[in-house]
C-alpha positions, 0 to 999 in steps of 0.5 A: 499499499503506497499510503502506508509509506507516507507518514506526515508529522503534523504541526500544532496548528494542523493538529488543532484543525484535526481536533476540530474535525474530531469534535464534529466526528464525535457528534455524528457518532453521538447522534447516530448512537441516540437513534440505535432503536429497533425498527430504524433503518441503516439509511436513516443512520446515514441521513442523520449523520449527513445532517450533522456534517452539513450543519458544520459545512463538513463532509465524510471522505468515506462518500465516493471512496474506493472501487466501487465508490463507497455510497454512503458517509458512514459505515453501519456493520451489524453482528457478523459484519465487522467493518465497511457495511453500506447503509440501506433503506431496507436493512432495519435494526433489531433488538440484540443486534451489535451495530458498528458505526464508522465515520470520517470528517473532512474539515479545512483539508484534514481528516479525523476518523472514529468508530464505535459499537453499541447494542440495540436494546437488550443484548447477550452477556457475550455481546456485552463482553465483547463490547467491553473488551474491544473498547478496552483494547482501544485504550490499551493501544492509546496508552502506548502512543507515546514518544519512545515507543513503536507501532509494535508496542501499540499493536502488541498492546491491543493484541494481548488485551484481546487475546488474553480474554479469549477473542480474536483480532482481525489480521486483514484490516489495520489502523493507520495514519490519518490527517491530510488524507484518510489513509497515511502511514504508518499502518498500526495492526491489531497484532504485533511484537513490542519493540517493532515497527515505526518509532513514534514521534511528536506530531504523528496522528494515527487512527487506532481501530481494534476490530475484534471477533468472537470465534476466529480472526478470519474474515470474508467480503461479501458480494457487494465488494465492501462489507467485511464479515467474519468467516464463521458468522460470529459476532464482532465489534470495532472501536476507533480514535484518532490520536496524536502523539504529543510531548507527554500524554496521547491526545484523543482527537475524536472526542467532544 
């Protein structure tokens, strides 16, 4: 992947723009999360997200991305669907579903990217545990986003958190640099070895995104050429934040 070699260290002014984009992204996700109820269509969720983006004179870099062009501003992935689910008018949420929402926000030439998973109504105890473990893996990775560490330290922290609890991390899809483009270097897999990979420097901005599966790390892509599902049909979850490396603690860009 050519983008994986393009590492752009950001200035404080650039990070400030990304922080503004991140606040919008957080508002989009909060708006969508409030709508996760039985009977709501995934197209309704996309429409609500686009209304927030319009309010802030922003756009999602997801729309029109890739081949075939992605048709929406957010991805909506349900249960076995790990990432890249396409919103549809005839796809309705049901009680007990796990729904993963991913959104990018472009503002003044910079991008922020984040995601969350949540249940619709009452969910199973396994589903609740999966959500907790995946969110915890993101926090474990964020805590390693410090000058002096390497990307492998981040990856290993995510992997250890997930696998020590009996779940699996995807091998095919990774975290990534973010900022001037939606995908920049370095790639940050959800598995790795401490002390390996790219050294973290102040001003690097990375979207960390643990993607966790109950039964297997293996995935496949559906006929729509976008939706990624667990190969065994087991539940999945996905959390993501865009994070800046600073002189001190990591700075999460995609919070209110």
